[in-house]
Backbone as CSV, one residue per row, in Angstrom:
resi,resn,N_x,N_y,N_z,CA_x,CA_y,CA_z,C_x,C_y,C_z
1,MET,85.863,89.615,124.409,86.662,90.101,123.275,88.145,89.883,123.557
2,THR,88.903,89.589,122.523,90.338,89.349,122.678,91.043,90.626,123.113
3,ASP,91.875,90.534,124.106,92.633,91.683,124.578,93.822,91.917,123.651
4,ALA,94.061,93.206,123.327,95.157,93.526,122.406,96.495,93.043,122.935
5,SER,96.657,93.024,124.259,97.934,92.607,124.836,98.211,91.127,124.610
6,LEU,97.170,90.356,124.236,97.337,88.934,124.001,97.580,88.617,122.529
7,LEU,97.742,89.643,121.710,97.955,89.446,120.286,99.404,89.779,119.946
8,PRO,100.285,88.790,119.928,101.704,89.050,119.677,101.910,89.750,118.333
9,GLY,102.687,90.821,118.361,103.006,91.530,117.127,101.910,92.416,116.603
10,LEU,100.795,92.534,117.332,99.684,93.373,116.880,99.346,94.416,117.949
11,PRO,100.185,95.424,118.101,99.895,96.464,119.095,98.622,97.224,118.734
12,GLU,97.982,97.767,119.760,96.720,98.462,119.564,96.935,99.788,118.831
13,ALA,95.994,100.129,117.949,96.029,101.367,117.172,94.779,102.185,117.469
14,PRO,94.774,103.470,117.120,93.577,104.288,117.357,92.406,103.837,116.481
15,TYR,91.213,104.016,117.008,89.972,103.756,116.274,88.914,104.680,116.844
16,PHE,88.198,105.376,115.982,87.264,106.397,116.415,85.836,105.871,116.283
17,ALA,85.414,105.172,117.329,84.143,104.447,117.293,82.950,105.370,117.083
18,ALA,82.969,106.557,117.704,81.826,107.456,117.593,81.624,107.923,116.166
19,ASP,82.714,108.092,115.428,82.614,108.526,114.035,82.287,107.368,113.104
20,ALA,82.725,106.165,113.470,82.511,105.001,112.603,81.068,104.510,112.646
21,GLU,80.457,104.576,113.825,79.085,104.079,114.005,78.984,102.609,113.584
22,GLY,80.027,101.859,113.901,80.072,100.451,113.534,79.656,99.552,114.677
23,PRO,79.806,98.249,114.498,79.471,97.300,115.565,80.311,97.551,116.814
24,VAL,79.719,97.280,117.963,80.467,97.439,119.214,81.558,96.376,119.279
25,GLY,82.602,96.680,120.035,83.675,95.711,120.233,84.774,95.764,119.204
26,ALA,84.779,96.777,118.331,85.833,96.881,117.310,87.185,97.109,117.973
27,ARG,88.217,96.544,117.362,89.580,96.779,117.818,90.457,97.106,116.616
28,ALA,91.387,98.017,116.830,92.325,98.398,115.774,93.733,98.013,116.187
29,HIS,94.542,97.615,115.219,95.906,97.156,115.477,96.855,97.691,114.413
30,TRP,98.111,97.813,114.786,99.169,98.114,113.823,99.753,96.800,113.309
31,VAL,99.954,96.723,112.000,100.660,95.603,111.394,101.724,96.171,110.469
32,LEU,102.714,95.368,110.176,103.795,95.809,109.288,103.746,95.032,107.985
33,ALA,103.857,95.762,106.866,104.019,95.114,105.573,105.444,94.593,105.454
34,SER,105.676,93.758,104.461,106.991,93.125,104.323,108.106,94.125,104.063
35,ASP,107.767,95.320,103.573,108.789,96.349,103.343,108.857,97.348,104.496
36,GLY,108.211,97.020,105.619,108.326,97.837,106.815,107.309,98.948,106.960
37,ILE,106.392,99.098,106.015,105.380,100.140,106.105,104.356,99.765,107.186
38,LYS,104.057,100.737,108.045,103.145,100.524,109.176,101.704,100.780,108.735
39,LEU,100.853,99.784,108.954,99.480,99.831,108.476,98.511,99.674,109.647
40,ARG,97.357,100.323,109.533,96.326,100.149,110.554,95.262,99.170,110.076
41,LEU,94.997,98.172,110.894,93.979,97.164,110.643,92.852,97.357,111.648
42,VAL,91.600,97.187,111.213,90.453,97.262,112.114,89.629,95.983,111.984
43,HIS,89.292,95.407,113.131,88.525,94.156,113.191,87.213,94.417,113.918
44,TRP,86.110,94.073,113.264,84.793,94.116,113.903,84.368,92.668,114.147
45,PRO,84.679,92.084,115.312,84.316,90.685,115.576,82.810,90.556,115.795
46,LEU,82.327,89.336,115.691,80.904,89.065,115.905,80.755,87.665,116.485
47,ALA,80.176,87.572,117.656,79.945,86.262,118.271,78.997,85.443,117.394
48,GLY,79.379,84.194,117.120,78.538,83.330,116.309,78.507,83.682,114.838
49,ALA,79.513,84.392,114.356,79.538,84.817,112.950,79.524,83.623,112.007
50,LYS,78.894,83.810,110.857,78.869,82.790,109.803,80.159,82.802,108.997
51,GLY,80.938,83.859,109.117,82.188,84.018,108.388,82.679,85.434,108.586
52,THR,83.765,85.769,107.908,84.365,87.097,108.037,84.550,87.715,106.662
53,VAL,84.123,88.965,106.535,84.251,89.711,105.283,85.499,90.588,105.345
54,LEU,86.374,90.452,104.356,87.505,91.352,104.197,87.014,92.537,103.362
55,ILE,87.087,93.737,103.918,86.653,94.936,103.203,87.875,95.634,102.640
56,PHE,87.940,95.715,101.313,89.024,96.426,100.630,88.496,97.799,100.220
57,THR,89.014,98.829,100.842,88.490,100.179,100.670,89.062,100.855,99.419
58,GLY,88.491,102.006,99.098,88.917,102.752,97.923,90.016,103.765,98.215
59,ARG,90.453,104.445,97.183,91.468,105.495,97.331,90.902,106.605,98.201
60,THR,91.728,107.158,99.043,91.439,108.234,100.010,90.728,107.740,101.263
61,GLU,90.333,106.465,101.333,89.441,106.030,102.406,90.182,105.555,103.650
62,TYR,89.412,105.200,104.665,89.905,104.861,106.000,88.888,103.904,106.615
63,ALA,89.303,103.165,107.612,88.471,102.094,108.161,87.121,102.587,108.661
64,GLU,87.096,103.716,109.366,85.850,104.176,109.975,84.756,104.449,108.948
65,LYS,85.126,104.740,107.719,84.122,104.998,106.690,83.234,103.780,106.475
66,TYR,83.729,102.594,106.836,82.975,101.362,106.631,82.363,100.826,107.927
67,GLY,82.298,101.674,108.951,81.660,101.265,110.185,80.202,100.898,109.979
68,ARG,79.475,101.727,109.247,78.063,101.431,108.986,77.925,100.189,108.107
69,ALA,78.821,100.027,107.147,78.790,98.825,106.308,79.048,97.583,107.154
70,ALA,80.004,97.676,108.084,80.284,96.544,108.975,79.063,96.216,109.827
71,ALA,78.327,97.255,110.259,77.107,97.022,111.027,76.045,96.335,110.170
72,ASP,75.943,96.751,108.902,74.987,96.108,107.991,75.338,94.638,107.785
73,LEU,76.618,94.345,107.646,77.041,92.955,107.457,76.895,92.155,108.751
74,ALA,77.155,92.789,109.895,76.963,92.101,111.178,75.499,91.718,111.374
75,ALA,74.596,92.590,110.943,73.171,92.294,111.065,72.777,91.083,110.232
76,ARG,73.607,90.742,109.254,73.359,89.586,108.387,74.239,88.397,108.766
77,GLY,74.973,88.536,109.879,75.705,87.396,110.415,77.181,87.340,110.126
78,TYR,77.790,88.463,109.662,79.193,88.422,109.259,80.049,89.418,110.033
79,ALA,81.189,88.933,110.525,82.220,89.791,111.087,82.975,90.451,109.932
80,CYS,83.756,91.489,110.233,84.488,92.211,109.177,85.900,92.577,109.639
81,VAL,86.810,92.635,108.686,88.165,93.137,108.899,88.500,94.053,107.739
82,THR,89.148,95.168,108.022,89.605,96.042,106.952,90.982,96.596,107.295
83,LEU,91.532,97.350,106.360,92.899,97.861,106.470,92.949,99.227,105.813
84,ASP,93.660,100.161,106.422,93.990,101.410,105.728,95.191,101.125,104.821
85,TRP,95.000,101.268,103.507,96.119,101.040,102.587,97.261,102.003,102.886
86,ARG,98.446,101.609,102.549,99.615,102.475,102.711,99.337,103.834,102.070
87,GLY,99.762,104.886,102.747,99.620,106.219,102.180,98.286,106.885,102.433
88,GLN,97.386,106.253,103.208,96.088,106.872,103.472,95.541,106.412,104.815
89,GLY,94.439,107.020,105.236,93.901,106.715,106.554,94.939,106.996,107.631
90,LEU,95.056,106.114,108.593,96.076,106.273,109.636,97.324,105.455,109.360
91,SER,97.391,104.820,108.195,98.598,104.078,107.829,99.723,105.034,107.441
92,GLN,100.930,104.497,107.429,102.116,105.306,107.155,102.076,105.886,105.748
93,ARG,102.451,107.155,105.634,102.515,107.814,104.335,103.759,107.353,103.574
94,VAL,103.653,107.355,102.260,104.773,106.919,101.426,105.225,108.033,100.491
95,ALA,104.729,109.247,100.722,105.152,110.415,99.946,105.560,111.514,100.913
96,GLY,106.341,112.457,100.423,106.764,113.563,101.264,105.602,114.423,101.721
97,ASP,104.596,114.580,100.879,103.407,115.358,101.200,102.358,114.413,101.781
98,PRO,102.009,114.543,103.067,101.066,113.602,103.676,99.655,113.686,103.111
99,ALA,99.333,114.762,102.391,98.000,114.901,101.793,97.940,114.341,100.381
100,LEU,99.052,113.799,99.894,99.112,113.299,98.527,98.786,111.814,98.480
101,GLY,97.898,111.423,97.568,97.615,110.007,97.366,98.669,109.401,96.449
102,HIS,99.573,108.615,97.012,100.715,108.157,96.219,101.020,106.692,96.505
103,VAL,101.518,106.018,95.488,102.097,104.684,95.634,103.129,104.526,94.533
104,GLY,104.191,103.791,94.828,105.216,103.587,93.815,104.749,102.646,92.721
105,HIS,104.174,101.522,93.130,103.673,100.510,92.205,102.429,99.886,92.831
106,PHE,101.453,99.528,92.026,100.256,98.915,92.592,100.578,97.577,93.262
107,ALA,101.667,96.945,92.857,102.075,95.706,93.524,102.343,95.936,95.008
108,ASP,102.668,97.177,95.392,102.907,97.467,96.807,101.662,97.212,97.642
109,TYR,100.482,97.427,97.062,99.248,97.175,97.809,99.081,95.695,98.135
110,GLN,99.678,94.831,97.317,99.590,93.397,97.630,100.420,93.049,98.863
111,ARG,101.437,93.851,99.146,102.156,93.681,100.417,101.206,93.951,101.592
112,ASP,100.331,94.951,101.407,99.363,95.283,102.449,98.354,94.143,102.623
113,VAL,97.915,93.570,101.502,97.001,92.432,101.562,97.638,91.288,102.345
114,GLN,98.895,91.008,102.077,99.578,89.920,102.777,99.724,90.224,104.262
115,ALA,99.938,91.491,104.599,100.014,91.862,106.019,98.673,91.621,106.709
116,LEU,97.581,91.947,106.036,96.249,91.691,106.579,96.032,90.196,106.783
117,LEU,96.333,89.411,105.760,96.137,87.966,105.865,97.008,87.369,106.968
118,GLY,98.217,87.891,107.105,99.114,87.379,108.133,98.625,87.647,109.544
119,ALA,97.778,88.684,109.707,97.269,89.027,111.037,96.033,88.224,111.423
120,LEU,95.374,87.604,110.464,94.093,86.955,110.749,94.173,85.854,111.807
121,PRO,95.203,84.994,111.804,95.252,83.975,112.853,95.305,84.563,114.263
122,ALA,96.083,85.633,114.448,96.163,86.261,115.767,94.829,86.884,116.179
123,LEU,94.083,87.368,115.197,92.776,87.961,115.487,91.736,86.895,115.817
124,GLY,91.991,85.662,115.414,91.035,84.595,115.655,89.756,84.748,114.866
125,VAL,89.871,85.184,113.606,88.675,85.441,112.810,87.935,84.145,112.482
126,THR,86.636,84.293,112.286,85.790,83.171,111.912,85.856,82.955,110.408
127,GLU,86.127,81.722,109.999,86.092,81.393,108.576,84.740,80.788,108.230
128,PRO,84.366,80.763,106.930,85.150,81.139,105.758,85.268,82.653,105.583
129,LEU,86.190,83.020,104.693,86.432,84.422,104.377,85.714,84.803,103.088
130,PHE,85.307,86.066,103.022,84.668,86.630,101.837,85.278,88.002,101.569
131,LEU,85.061,88.526,100.391,85.622,89.820,100.011,84.517,90.772,99.583
132,VAL,84.562,91.998,100.121,83.783,93.121,99.603,84.788,94.218,99.281
133,ALA,84.825,94.669,98.036,85.849,95.620,97.607,85.229,96.778,96.837
134,HIS,85.681,97.981,97.141,85.144,99.181,96.505,86.224,99.943,95.750
135,SER,85.892,100.388,94.546,86.703,101.316,93.756,88.152,100.834,93.645
136,MET,89.145,101.610,94.137,90.528,101.160,94.045,90.708,99.814,94.715
137,GLY,89.952,99.580,95.794,90.002,98.273,96.444,89.574,97.157,95.520
138,GLY,88.758,97.479,94.502,88.358,96.484,93.517,89.504,96.066,92.622
139,ALA,90.387,97.002,92.288,91.581,96.649,91.514,92.525,95.815,92.372
140,ILE,92.737,96.247,93.608,93.597,95.492,94.517,93.014,94.104,94.754
141,GLY,91.690,94.046,94.918,91.034,92.780,95.183,91.099,91.812,94.026
142,LEU,90.896,92.298,92.800,90.956,91.412,91.637,92.354,90.825,91.482
143,ARG,93.370,91.653,91.670,94.751,91.151,91.616,94.978,90.129,92.728
144,ALA,94.487,90.424,93.927,94.672,89.500,95.050,93.984,88.159,94.792
145,LEU,92.814,88.181,94.145,92.138,86.929,93.799,92.996,86.092,92.865
146,HIS,93.615,86.728,91.904,94.502,86.011,90.991,95.737,85.480,91.716
147,ASP,96.105,86.155,92.808,97.260,85.711,93.593,96.890,84.695,94.670
148,GLY,95.615,84.286,94.699,95.215,83.239,95.620,94.560,83.696,96.905
149,LEU,93.966,84.890,96.932,93.269,85.344,98.130,92.266,84.277,98.566
150,PRO,92.337,83.801,99.807,91.562,82.619,100.207,90.122,82.943,100.622
151,VAL,89.328,83.440,99.673,87.926,83.738,99.957,87.036,82.792,99.158
152,LYS,85.807,82.618,99.663,84.853,81.711,99.029,83.982,82.402,97.996
153,ALA,83.821,83.721,98.100,83.007,84.500,97.168,83.403,85.957,97.327
154,CYS,83.014,86.774,96.350,83.423,88.169,96.383,82.311,89.083,95.876
155,ALA,82.340,90.319,96.359,81.412,91.349,95.906,82.200,92.626,95.667
156,PHE,81.859,93.326,94.603,82.528,94.583,94.259,81.484,95.684,94.104
157,THR,81.863,96.906,94.489,81.047,98.075,94.170,81.925,99.052,93.401
158,ALA,81.462,99.407,92.205,82.195,100.339,91.341,83.695,100.059,91.343
159,PRO,84.104,98.825,91.034,85.537,98.506,91.087,86.341,99.300,90.063
160,MET,87.534,99.698,90.458,88.404,100.462,89.568,89.153,99.498,88.642
161,TRP,88.416,98.929,87.714,89.026,98.087,86.701,89.397,98.914,85.473
162,GLY,89.151,100.183,85.571,89.547,101.171,84.588,89.212,102.534,85.157
163,ILE,90.024,103.541,84.847,89.769,104.907,85.292,88.958,105.603,84.208
164,ARG,87.903,106.286,84.597,87.047,106.906,83.586,87.759,108.106,82.954
165,LEU,88.100,107.970,81.693,88.756,109.021,80.918,88.133,109.058,79.534
166,SER,88.055,110.235,78.969,87.546,110.343,77.608,88.567,109.772,76.632
167,ALA,88.127,109.513,75.407,89.035,108.972,74.395,90.206,109.910,74.158
168,ALA,89.960,111.197,74.268,91.035,112.171,74.062,91.965,112.252,75.266
169,MET,91.407,112.072,76.480,92.197,112.247,77.693,93.055,111.045,78.035
170,GLU,92.646,109.840,77.629,93.384,108.656,78.056,94.835,108.655,77.577
171,PRO,95.106,108.872,76.282,96.523,108.908,75.880,97.285,110.056,76.528
172,LEU,96.595,111.163,76.783,97.254,112.289,77.450,97.629,111.919,78.874
173,ALA,96.730,111.213,79.575,97.019,110.797,80.954,98.225,109.858,80.989
174,TRP,98.263,108.909,80.055,99.418,108.014,79.982,100.699,108.823,79.737
175,GLY,100.621,109.750,78.794,101.816,110.486,78.404,102.357,111.387,79.495
176,ILE,101.480,112.172,80.121,101.982,113.126,81.106,102.413,112.424,82.394
177,SER,101.739,111.327,82.749,102.150,110.621,83.967,103.491,109.914,83.752
178,TRP,103.687,109.366,82.559,104.980,108.738,82.258,106.084,109.797,82.243
179,LEU,105.833,110.925,81.584,106.837,111.989,81.502,107.174,112.531,82.884
180,ALA,106.153,112.676,83.735,106.407,113.186,85.080,107.399,112.298,85.818
181,GLY,107.279,110.989,85.633,108.224,110.078,86.261,109.627,110.220,85.713
182,GLN,109.716,110.463,84.428,111.030,110.583,83.796,111.788,111.827,84.252
183,ILE,111.053,112.872,84.620,111.718,114.126,84.997,111.670,114.373,86.515
184,GLY,111.382,113.304,87.276,111.459,113.405,88.725,110.251,114.020,89.412
185,HIS,109.089,113.934,88.777,107.885,114.534,89.367,106.812,113.487,89.669
186,ARG,107.229,112.301,90.067,106.258,111.255,90.393,105.359,111.659,91.558
187,GLU,105.880,112.500,92.444,105.081,112.930,93.591,104.427,114.288,93.380
188,SER,104.317,114.717,92.142,103.519,115.909,91.832,102.053,115.505,91.761
189,ARG,101.166,116.381,92.203,99.730,116.071,92.192,99.212,116.097,90.762
190,ALA,98.345,115.142,90.435,97.773,115.060,89.094,97.004,116.337,88.766
191,PRO,97.087,116.813,87.533,96.404,118.055,87.145,94.911,117.985,87.418
192,GLY,94.369,119.110,87.891,92.936,119.191,88.122,92.471,118.641,89.450
193,THR,93.399,118.134,90.276,93.018,117.595,91.584,93.480,118.544,92.686
194,LYS,92.957,118.337,93.882,93.206,119.249,94.996,93.896,118.537,96.152
195,ALA,94.532,119.320,97.011,95.157,118.759,98.203,94.113,118.369,99.241
196,GLU,92.990,119.075,99.263,91.939,118.804,100.238,91.106,117.614,99.792
197,THR,90.623,116.827,100.754,89.822,115.660,100.420,88.472,116.070,99.844
198,TYR,87.910,115.239,98.998,86.755,115.580,98.160,85.548,116.078,98.952
199,VAL,85.177,115.394,100.033,83.938,115.752,100.723,84.042,117.070,101.479
200,LEU,85.247,117.625,101.606,85.406,118.926,102.247,85.326,120.076,101.263
201,TRP,85.711,119.842,100.015,85.656,120.959,99.065,84.445,120.905,98.146
202,GLU,83.826,119.736,97.994,82.652,119.642,97.138,81.371,119.755,97.964
203,SER,80.354,120.370,97.399,79.066,120.467,98.087,78.292,119.164,97.917
204,PHE,77.340,118.929,98.827,76.488,117.753,98.678,75.744,117.792,97.344
205,GLU,75.242,118.966,96.970,74.433,119.093,95.761,75.215,118.738,94.499
206,ALA,76.520,118.958,94.494,77.327,118.703,93.294,78.136,117.413,93.378
207,ASN,78.083,116.724,94.519,78.959,115.563,94.692,78.542,114.409,93.784
208,GLN,79.500,113.540,93.461,79.273,112.382,92.602,79.471,111.063,93.345
209,LEU,79.337,111.105,94.675,79.516,109.913,95.488,78.197,109.300,95.912
210,THR,77.286,110.126,96.436,76.039,109.609,97.000,74.907,110.603,96.844
211,HIS,73.690,110.076,96.696,72.484,110.901,96.695,71.967,111.145,98.106
212,ASP,72.525,110.458,99.098,71.983,110.470,100.443,72.692,111.511,101.309
213,ARG,71.948,112.500,101.767,72.543,113.596,102.535,73.141,113.097,103.853
214,ASP,72.463,112.173,104.509,72.964,111.656,105.779,74.307,110.955,105.604
215,MET,74.467,110.172,104.544,75.738,109.473,104.316,76.838,110.459,103.936
216,PHE,76.479,111.494,103.161,77.474,112.511,102.815,77.943,113.226,104.081
217,ASP,77.007,113.567,104.955,77.372,114.236,106.199,78.204,113.320,107.097
218,TYR,77.918,112.024,107.067,78.695,111.020,107.817,80.161,111.056,107.367
219,MET,80.390,111.092,106.055,81.756,111.158,105.538,82.406,112.494,105.862
220,ARG,81.652,113.569,105.716,82.215,114.892,105.975,82.547,115.074,107.454
221,ARG,81.712,114.551,108.337,81.943,114.689,109.770,83.278,114.060,110.169
222,TYR,83.564,112.866,109.650,84.847,112.234,109.962,86.002,113.080,109.411
223,ALA,85.835,113.579,108.195,86.888,114.390,107.587,87.175,115.643,108.406
224,GLN,86.149,116.247,108.951,86.338,117.445,109.772,86.986,117.107,111.106
225,ASN,86.657,115.945,111.654,87.161,115.567,112.980,88.563,114.977,112.950
226,HIS,88.969,114.409,111.800,90.237,113.671,111.749,91.029,114.013,110.489
227,PRO,91.473,115.259,110.371,92.222,115.653,109.167,93.503,114.855,108.970
228,GLU,94.051,114.288,110.044,95.291,113.518,109.926,95.108,112.244,109.106
229,ALA,93.870,111.802,108.930,93.604,110.569,108.187,93.342,110.811,106.705
230,LEU,93.322,112.064,106.290,92.831,112.396,104.960,93.944,112.547,103.940
231,ILE,93.595,112.279,102.692,94.449,112.645,101.566,93.568,113.284,100.498
232,GLY,94.220,114.010,99.585,93.507,114.637,98.485,93.747,113.896,97.181
233,GLY,94.050,114.666,96.139,94.216,114.083,94.815,95.426,113.169,94.704
234,PRO,95.435,112.330,93.664,96.536,111.382,93.487,97.764,112.026,92.872
235,SER,98.885,111.360,93.068,100.132,111.802,92.446,100.205,111.330,91.001
236,MET,101.148,111.896,90.271,101.384,111.432,88.902,101.872,109.983,88.923
237,GLY,102.623,109.632,89.962,103.087,108.248,90.081,101.932,107.285,90.306
238,TRP,100.982,107.676,91.170,99.798,106.833,91.387,99.009,106.691,90.091
239,LEU,98.857,107.781,89.359,98.091,107.743,88.113,98.710,106.765,87.120
240,LEU,100.016,106.841,86.923,100.664,105.929,85.988,100.563,104.489,86.484
241,ALA,100.778,104.276,87.779,100.680,102.920,88.329,99.262,102.377,88.187
242,GLY,98.262,103.230,88.404,96.874,102.811,88.266,96.512,102.476,86.833
243,LEU,96.981,103.277,85.890,96.723,102.995,84.477,97.373,101.674,84.073
244,ARG,98.593,101.464,84.514,99.295,100.217,84.174,98.581,99.001,84.771
245,GLU,98.140,99.126,86.030,97.502,97.993,86.683,96.155,97.668,86.046
246,THR,95.342,98.662,85.780,94.035,98.379,85.186,94.179,97.841,83.761
247,PHE,95.186,98.294,83.038,95.452,97.750,81.700,95.824,96.276,81.788
248,ALA,96.676,95.948,82.774,97.089,94.551,82.944,95.917,93.684,83.398
249,LEU,95.102,94.188,84.318,93.963,93.410,84.809,92.960,93.116,83.697
250,ALA,92.789,94.060,82.790,91.811,93.879,81.713,92.148,92.688,80.824
251,LYS,93.416,92.311,80.781,93.844,91.197,79.925,93.786,89.855,80.645
252,MET,93.482,89.877,81.944,93.494,88.643,82.735,92.108,88.003,82.738
253,PRO,92.041,86.678,82.880,90.735,86.007,82.931,90.021,86.318,84.237
254,SER,88.730,86.034,84.273,87.970,86.210,85.507,88.200,85.023,86.430
255,PRO,88.308,85.257,87.722,88.524,84.155,88.664,87.359,83.174,88.667
256,ASP,87.651,81.940,89.009,86.634,80.897,89.108,86.020,80.967,90.500
257,LEU,85.189,81.991,90.713,84.685,82.291,92.042,83.326,82.972,91.911
258,PRO,82.367,82.643,92.766,81.089,83.358,92.747,81.294,84.847,93.051
259,CYS,80.617,85.681,92.274,80.860,87.124,92.374,79.594,87.903,92.052
260,VAL,79.389,89.004,92.769,78.369,89.974,92.391,79.039,91.347,92.372
261,THR,78.744,92.126,91.330,79.313,93.464,91.199,78.185,94.472,91.044
262,PHE,78.239,95.521,91.850,77.227,96.580,91.816,77.804,97.809,91.124
263,LEU,77.037,98.364,90.216,77.465,99.551,89.473,76.318,100.542,89.421
264,GLY,76.520,101.722,89.978,75.507,102.760,89.918,75.290,103.225,88.486
265,GLU,74.048,103.455,88.127,73.748,103.894,86.764,74.266,105.300,86.491
266,GLU,74.633,106.034,87.535,75.165,107.387,87.383,76.656,107.448,87.739
267,GLU,77.354,106.332,87.527,78.793,106.261,87.799,79.554,107.269,86.937
268,SER,80.521,107.981,87.563,81.283,108.979,86.812,82.762,108.987,87.169
269,ILE,83.225,108.034,87.971,84.609,108.059,88.461,85.435,106.925,87.879
270,VAL,84.895,105.716,87.856,85.606,104.596,87.247,84.949,104.247,85.911
271,SER,85.617,103.398,85.151,85.134,103.047,83.816,84.021,102.013,83.886
272,ALA,82.795,102.434,83.574,81.669,101.504,83.519,81.868,100.481,82.413
273,GLU,82.514,100.884,81.329,82.737,99.981,80.202,83.635,98.815,80.596
274,ARG,84.687,99.087,81.372,85.572,98.008,81.819,84.839,97.054,82.759
275,ILE,83.967,97.600,83.584,83.232,96.756,84.537,82.257,95.844,83.793
276,THR,81.501,96.404,82.854,80.535,95.584,82.127,81.251,94.538,81.272
277,ALA,82.396,94.897,80.714,83.153,93.940,79.909,83.679,92.799,80.778
278,ARG,84.191,93.119,81.952,84.695,92.086,82.868,83.569,91.157,83.296
279,MET,82.442,91.723,83.698,81.364,90.884,84.223,80.697,90.062,83.122
280,ALA,80.786,90.514,81.884,80.244,89.721,80.773,81.048,88.447,80.560
281,ARG,82.277,88.407,81.067,83.104,87.210,80.930,83.525,86.662,82.302
282,TRP,82.622,86.795,83.272,82.820,86.190,84.588,81.748,85.120,84.732
283,PRO,82.048,83.853,84.431,81.017,82.810,84.384,80.193,82.673,85.654
284,LYS,80.822,82.863,86.806,80.091,82.756,88.070,79.744,84.127,88.639
285,GLY,79.735,85.132,87.767,79.498,86.495,88.223,78.172,87.070,87.766
286,GLU,77.715,88.068,88.489,76.492,88.784,88.148,76.742,90.279,88.290
287,LEU,76.343,91.042,87.291,76.416,92.501,87.347,75.047,93.038,87.728
288,VAL,74.992,93.829,88.781,73.745,94.447,89.226,73.842,95.949,88.989
289,MET,73.063,96.440,88.043,72.997,97.873,87.799,72.046,98.500,88.817
290,VAL,72.485,99.597,89.428,71.729,100.199,90.524,71.193,101.560,90.085
291,PRO,69.897,101.677,89.867,69.320,102.971,89.479,69.493,104.009,90.590
292,ASP,69.600,105.274,90.183,69.678,106.383,91.140,70.839,106.224,92.106
293,ALA,71.958,105.722,91.596,73.145,105.557,92.439,74.359,106.141,91.739
294,TYR,75.198,106.795,92.527,76.482,107.305,92.051,77.566,106.250,92.309
295,HIS,78.749,106.710,92.675,79.917,105.845,92.821,79.840,104.970,94.072
296,GLU,79.280,105.500,95.147,79.327,104.830,96.453,78.014,104.086,96.730
297,VAL,77.851,102.918,96.152,76.605,102.168,96.359,76.408,101.850,97.839
298,MET,77.483,101.526,98.553,77.360,101.219,99.987,77.123,102.463,100.837
299,MET,77.180,103.645,100.212,76.955,104.902,100.920,75.722,105.623,100.381
300,GLU,74.898,104.915,99.622,73.652,105.511,99.157,72.594,105.399,100.259
301,GLY,71.341,105.698,99.935,70.280,105.701,100.929,69.944,104.319,101.441
302,PRO,69.130,104.237,102.509,68.835,102.958,103.170,68.270,101.897,102.239
303,GLU,67.402,102.252,101.312,66.789,101.254,100.441,67.820,100.592,99.538
304,ILE,68.716,101.396,98.942,69.757,100.847,98.070,70.733,100.008,98.877
305,ARG,71.133,100.502,100.045,72.075,99.759,100.869,71.488,98.422,101.307
306,THR,70.220,98.434,101.697,69.588,97.188,102.132,69.597,96.153,101.024
307,ARG,69.243,96.554,99.816,69.230,95.605,98.702,70.630,95.078,98.413
308,ALA,71.620,95.963,98.462,72.987,95.547,98.158,73.517,94.575,99.210
309,PHE,73.337,94.887,100.485,73.862,94.008,101.533,73.070,92.705,101.613
310,ASP,71.780,92.754,101.315,71.013,91.508,101.251,71.557,90.603,100.146
311,ARG,71.888,91.200,99.016,72.412,90.407,97.886,73.784,89.835,98.227
312,CYS,74.633,90.615,98.871,75.940,90.114,99.294,75.772,88.953,100.266
313,ALA,74.904,89.124,101.259,74.712,88.080,102.265,74.172,86.808,101.644
314,ALA,73.259,86.953,100.672,72.714,85.755,100.011,73.825,85.008,99.271
315,LEU,74.714,85.741,98.621,75.841,85.105,97.926,76.760,84.400,98.911
316,PHE,77.074,85.078,100.005,77.982,84.496,100.984,77.330,83.306,101.696
317,ASP,76.058,83.452,102.031,75.356,82.350,102.692,75.384,81.069,101.843
318,ALA,75.301,81.253,100.528,75.271,80.087,99.641,76.589,79.340,99.622
319,GLN,77.679,80.014,100.083,79.004,79.373,100.071,79.423,78.916,101.460
320,SER,78.665,79.246,102.473,79.076,78.950,103.858,78.881,77.468,104.186
């Protein structure tokens, strides 16, 4: 394995292997975005890999949450790299309140994408590259594809191509988030959200992430062990930036790239309508509806996860 001391500009960062339950040999590094924000990158190398999957995580998430996913992909022949987005995980916070999910503009996340791509040569990753993106990472990923992300194929799970809001709530969300910015409250927490991260305040029985108790406990265990990596509800600034970005993405064409998107039939967090509309006009894309699944298809039970990762690997294998 490459020694961290031999990677110029990529000092070693913390990584909690016991909580991640990912492939052996993982290494974490600090990288800097172009605006100076310090980000944590995690690389799960694999000897003889067929390629490398870039994992774009969702809001509130952290690299270790995808340790099991990286192991599933390694079992199918793929190495993985991921990044804690600015303002979450172990990356540098961008709000005064470290528990607040905040970003000034969604374009800032593309700085993080560029920092990840800039680190790949030093990591010595195996090409070709592929993308797996979840929830907010799906919005970041779709924008990155339009900006030329150099991947051969992509997979999304419950991508945030729209935030699930009722017809009555959507104009209200636009209005109050815009007003909050005008009166200096961009870093106020969005109404109805909490400072504590979701898996700590919600019970397994009422959660809308996964039907699988073991996966829920896996997420909760990390949250209990590493509170410094956690964030709670989003800021008003994040809400307005997210609404603006998903509105802009909805007007853009689908990339000319092979794609599979997984959507749980019991999705309640992102807009299922935006996802089905996007995939209906993705010529090289396929929408896979997943019965008995909530928001976290990659965090559902073994049978659902196996089918999803098998489908991803088949797509990637066809492009290798």
